[in-house]
C-alpha positions as CSV (number, residue, x, y, z in Angstrom):
1,X,-161.7,-6.9,287.2
2,X,-161.6,-4.5,290.2
3,X,-159.0,-2.4,291.4
4,X,-159.2,0.2,294.1
5,X,-156.6,2.7,293.9
6,X,-155.5,5.3,296.9
7,X,-159.0,5.9,297.6
8,X,-159.9,8.6,300.2
9,X,-163.3,10.4,301.6
10,X,-162.5,13.1,303.7
11,X,-165.5,14.8,305.7
12,X,-164.0,18.0,307.2
13,X,-160.6,17.0,308.5
14,X,-161.6,13.3,309.2
15,X,-160.8,10.9,306.7
16,X,-163.7,8.1,306.8
17,X,-161.9,5.9,304.1
18,X,-158.1,6.8,304.0
19,X,-156.2,5.8,300.8
20,X,-157.4,2.3,300.5
21,X,-155.9,0.0,297.3
22,X,-157.0,-3.5,296.6
23,X,-157.5,-5.6,293.5
24,X,-160.2,-8.6,292.6
25,X,-159.1,-10.2,289.9
26,X,-162.1,-12.4,289.4
27,X,-165.8,-12.5,290.7
28,X,-165.4,-13.4,294.4
29,X,-167.6,-12.8,297.9
30,X,-165.6,-10.5,299.6
31,X,-166.2,-9.7,303.1
32,X,-165.3,-6.4,304.8
33,X,-165.0,-6.4,308.2
34,X,-164.0,-4.0,311.1
35,X,-165.6,-1.6,313.7
36,X,-168.6,0.9,313.6
37,X,-167.1,4.1,312.1
38,X,-164.1,2.0,310.6
39,X,-165.3,3.1,306.7
40,X,-166.9,0.3,305.6
41,X,-170.2,1.7,304.6
42,X,-168.7,4.7,303.2
43,X,-166.4,2.6,300.9
44,X,-169.8,0.8,299.6
45,X,-171.4,4.3,298.9
46,X,-168.3,5.4,296.9
47,X,-168.6,2.3,294.8
48,X,-172.3,2.8,294.0
49,X,-171.8,6.5,293.5
50,X,-173.7,7.4,296.2
51,X,-171.2,9.3,298.1
52,X,-168.5,11.2,296.0
53,X,-164.8,10.0,296.9
54,X,-162.1,13.0,297.9
55,X,-159.4,11.6,295.7
56,X,-158.8,8.5,294.1
57,X,-159.6,5.5,291.8
58,X,-162.0,2.7,291.1
59,X,-161.4,0.5,288.2
60,X,-163.9,-2.1,286.9
61,X,-163.3,-4.0,284.0
62,X,-160.9,-1.0,283.1
63,X,-163.4,2.0,283.5
64,X,-162.7,4.5,286.4
65,X,-166.2,4.5,287.7
66,X,-165.5,7.5,290.2
67,X,-165.1,9.7,287.0
68,X,-168.6,8.7,285.8
69,X,-171.3,11.6,285.2
70,X,-175.0,12.0,283.8
71,X,-176.1,8.7,282.0
72,X,-172.9,6.7,282.3
73,X,-172.8,7.2,286.0
74,X,-176.7,6.1,286.1
75,X,-176.2,3.1,284.0
76,X,-172.9,2.0,286.3
77,X,-175.7,2.2,289.3
78,X,-178.0,-0.2,287.3
79,X,-174.7,-2.5,286.9
80,X,-173.7,-2.4,290.8
81,X,-176.6,-2.9,292.7
82,X,-177.1,-2.2,296.4
83,X,-178.5,-4.0,299.6
84,X,-179.0,-2.0,302.6
85,X,-179.2,-2.7,306.2
86,X,-182.8,-1.3,306.6
87,X,-184.3,-2.7,303.3
88,X,-184.7,0.4,301.8
89,X,-188.2,-0.8,300.5
90,X,-191.5,1.0,300.3
91,X,-193.6,-0.3,302.9
92,X,-197.0,0.2,301.8
93,X,-196.1,-1.0,298.3
94,X,-196.9,-4.6,297.0
95,X,-193.5,-6.8,297.3
96,X,-193.6,-7.4,293.5
97,X,-193.7,-3.6,292.6
98,X,-190.9,-3.1,295.0
99,X,-188.7,-5.8,293.3
100,X,-189.7,-4.5,290.0
101,X,-188.4,-1.1,291.0
102,X,-185.0,-2.5,290.2
103,X,-185.3,-1.3,286.7
104,X,-186.8,1.9,287.7
105,X,-184.1,3.7,286.0
106,X,-184.4,1.8,282.4
107,X,-188.3,2.8,282.6
108,X,-190.0,6.0,280.9
109,X,-191.2,8.7,283.0
110,X,-194.9,7.9,282.4
111,X,-194.7,4.5,282.9
112,X,-193.3,4.8,286.3
113,X,-195.8,7.4,287.3
114,X,-198.8,5.2,286.4
115,X,-196.7,2.2,288.0
116,X,-197.2,0.3,284.4
117,X,-195.0,-2.9,283.9
118,X,-194.7,-4.7,281.0
119,X,-195.5,-8.7,281.2
120,X,-192.1,-9.4,281.1
121,X,-191.0,-7.7,284.1
122,X,-193.7,-9.1,286.1
123,X,-192.6,-12.6,285.1
124,X,-189.1,-12.0,286.0
125,X,-190.0,-10.3,289.4
126,X,-191.8,-13.4,290.3
127,X,-189.2,-15.9,289.0
128,X,-186.7,-14.2,291.3
129,X,-189.0,-14.3,294.1
130,X,-189.7,-18.2,293.4
131,X,-186.0,-18.8,293.3
132,X,-185.5,-16.7,297.0
133,X,-188.4,-18.9,298.2
134,X,-190.9,-16.0,298.6
135,X,-193.4,-15.9,295.5
136,X,-196.2,-16.4,297.3
137,X,-195.8,-12.8,299.2
138,X,-195.7,-11.2,296.2
139,X,-198.9,-9.6,296.2
140,X,-198.6,-8.6,300.1
141,X,-197.6,-5.1,301.1
142,X,-193.7,-5.3,301.7
143,X,-194.5,-4.0,305.5
144,X,-196.4,-7.0,306.4
145,X,-193.3,-9.0,305.9
146,X,-190.9,-10.3,308.4
147,X,-187.4,-8.5,308.3
148,X,-185.6,-11.8,307.0
149,X,-188.2,-11.9,304.2
150,X,-188.2,-8.2,303.6
151,X,-184.3,-8.4,303.2
152,X,-184.9,-11.2,300.7
153,X,-187.3,-8.6,298.9
154,X,-184.2,-6.1,298.5
155,X,-181.9,-9.0,297.3
156,X,-185.1,-9.5,294.6
157,X,-184.8,-6.2,293.5
158,X,-181.0,-6.1,293.2
159,X,-181.2,-9.3,290.9
160,X,-183.9,-7.5,289.1
161,X,-181.1,-5.0,287.7
162,X,-179.2,-7.9,286.4
163,X,-176.1,-6.5,288.1
164,X,-172.5,-7.5,287.5
165,X,-171.5,-6.4,291.3
166,X,-173.8,-7.0,294.2
167,X,-173.0,-4.7,297.2
168,X,-174.3,-5.6,300.3
169,X,-173.9,-3.3,303.8
170,X,-174.6,-4.9,306.8
171,X,-177.2,-7.3,305.4
172,X,-177.7,-9.3,308.5
173,X,-177.2,-6.6,311.2
174,X,-181.1,-6.3,312.1
175,X,-181.7,-10.1,312.1
176,X,-182.2,-12.9,314.0
177,X,-179.5,-15.8,313.6
178,X,-181.9,-17.9,311.3
179,X,-183.1,-15.4,309.0
180,X,-179.7,-14.0,309.2
181,X,-178.5,-17.5,307.7
182,X,-180.8,-17.6,305.2
183,X,-180.0,-14.0,304.0
184,X,-176.3,-15.2,303.8
185,X,-177.0,-18.3,302.3
186,X,-179.2,-16.4,299.1
187,X,-176.3,-14.1,298.6
188,X,-173.8,-17.0,298.7
189,X,-175.9,-19.0,296.0
190,X,-175.9,-15.7,294.0
191,X,-172.3,-15.5,293.7
192,X,-171.5,-19.2,293.1
193,X,-174.4,-19.9,290.6
194,X,-174.6,-16.4,288.7
195,X,-170.6,-15.7,288.9
196,X,-171.6,-12.6,290.2
197,X,-169.2,-10.4,292.6
198,X,-170.7,-10.0,295.9
199,X,-169.1,-7.5,298.2
200,X,-170.6,-7.4,301.8
201,X,-170.0,-5.3,304.8
202,X,-170.3,-7.8,307.7
203,X,-170.2,-7.2,311.6
204,X,-169.1,-11.0,312.4
205,X,-165.5,-12.5,312.1
206,X,-167.4,-15.9,312.2
207,X,-170.1,-15.1,309.2
208,X,-166.9,-13.8,307.0
209,X,-164.9,-16.9,307.9
210,X,-168.2,-18.9,307.0
211,X,-169.1,-17.5,303.4
212,X,-166.4,-15.2,302.2
213,X,-163.4,-16.4,300.2
214,X,-161.7,-13.2,300.9
215,X,-161.6,-10.7,304.0
216,X,-160.5,-7.4,304.1
217,X,-160.5,-5.8,307.5
218,X,-160.6,-1.9,307.9
219,X,-159.7,0.0,311.1
220,X,-160.1,3.9,311.1
221,X,-160.4,4.1,307.3
222,X,-157.3,2.2,306.7
223,X,-157.1,-1.8,305.2
224,X,-155.2,-3.3,307.9
225,X,-155.9,-7.2,306.8
226,X,-156.4,-8.6,303.4
227,X,-156.6,-12.3,303.2
228,X,-158.2,-15.7,303.2
229,X,-160.8,-16.4,306.0
230,X,-158.1,-19.0,307.4
231,X,-155.8,-16.4,308.2
232,X,-158.6,-14.5,310.5
233,X,-156.6,-15.5,313.8
234,X,-157.0,-13.6,317.0
235,X,-153.9,-11.9,316.4
236,X,-155.8,-10.4,313.1
237,X,-158.6,-9.7,315.1
238,X,-156.9,-7.6,317.3
239,X,-155.3,-5.5,314.5
240,X,-158.8,-4.9,313.3
241,X,-161.1,-4.5,316.2
242,X,-158.2,-2.6,318.4
243,X,-159.2,-4.9,321.7
244,X,-157.9,-7.9,323.1
245,X,-158.3,-10.8,321.4
246,X,-161.1,-12.8,323.3
247,X,-163.0,-9.4,323.5
248,X,-162.8,-9.4,319.8
249,X,-163.7,-12.9,319.3
250,X,-166.8,-12.8,321.8
251,X,-168.1,-9.3,320.5
252,X,-168.0,-10.2,316.8
253,X,-169.5,-14.1,317.2
254,X,-173.0,-15.1,316.5
255,X,-174.9,-18.0,317.0
256,X,-175.7,-17.8,313.1
257,X,-172.9,-20.4,313.0
258,X,-174.5,-23.3,315.3
259,X,-176.7,-23.3,311.8
260,X,-175.7,-25.7,309.0
261,X,-175.3,-23.8,305.8
262,X,-177.7,-24.5,303.2
263,X,-179.1,-27.7,305.1
264,X,-182.7,-28.1,303.3
265,X,-182.5,-25.0,302.2
266,X,-185.7,-24.7,300.1
267,X,-187.7,-25.7,303.5
268,X,-185.8,-23.3,305.7
269,X,-186.7,-20.5,303.2
270,X,-190.2,-21.4,303.1
271,X,-190.8,-21.4,306.8
272,X,-189.0,-18.5,307.4
């Protein structure tokens, strides 16, 4: 399904991503971990075609998405939704309109200029917001919501695209533990219920262990670990983070793991 082959991105003389290769043969929940500057975000941006690769190929269902141009490139970006750390919402726009912006590239310029939405688009946006427990926030400005709620709006916007793959770039880095759990639970449910591939850059070992069925560790632009969460030992952490094992564990742990995953999920969502 996904085949990454010798992909690099060089800025000046520095390789931010250095000849990485891996294959994912079924829709999984893949976590990418590593220090800041390891190349995680650059890789996701290349997958979404927000940043061009210097070399290499990324095949999705047999198509090299790095070779796409024009309309084909835009169509791929519609199939590969991106969720950002800082939400990337329009703060003064209402929540429902922010969600519907997920299908902007499928609309006419005139409809976009006058903010005209079909009944089907509105109904679908509200249904997605309801699924994520925030339908009541639909008429509010995005800036009036908490960080955790804004990130769920960003997830809803991604789902509005009906993508094959969801890329999440540090989706919980700016959230408190409770909201971090809610966001990760939402992404995990989307993966399991919809059968969508999720690739998430994560800041903590424990979150990767808890939610991912495969973890890729990056250091200095290269892959230094690729395996199942149970193989994330302190020795592996040392290889990924380049520090002594106790520091790696402490620096990359979070109290999200004191919270039970998916317990009373609907109540937790509505109360956050």
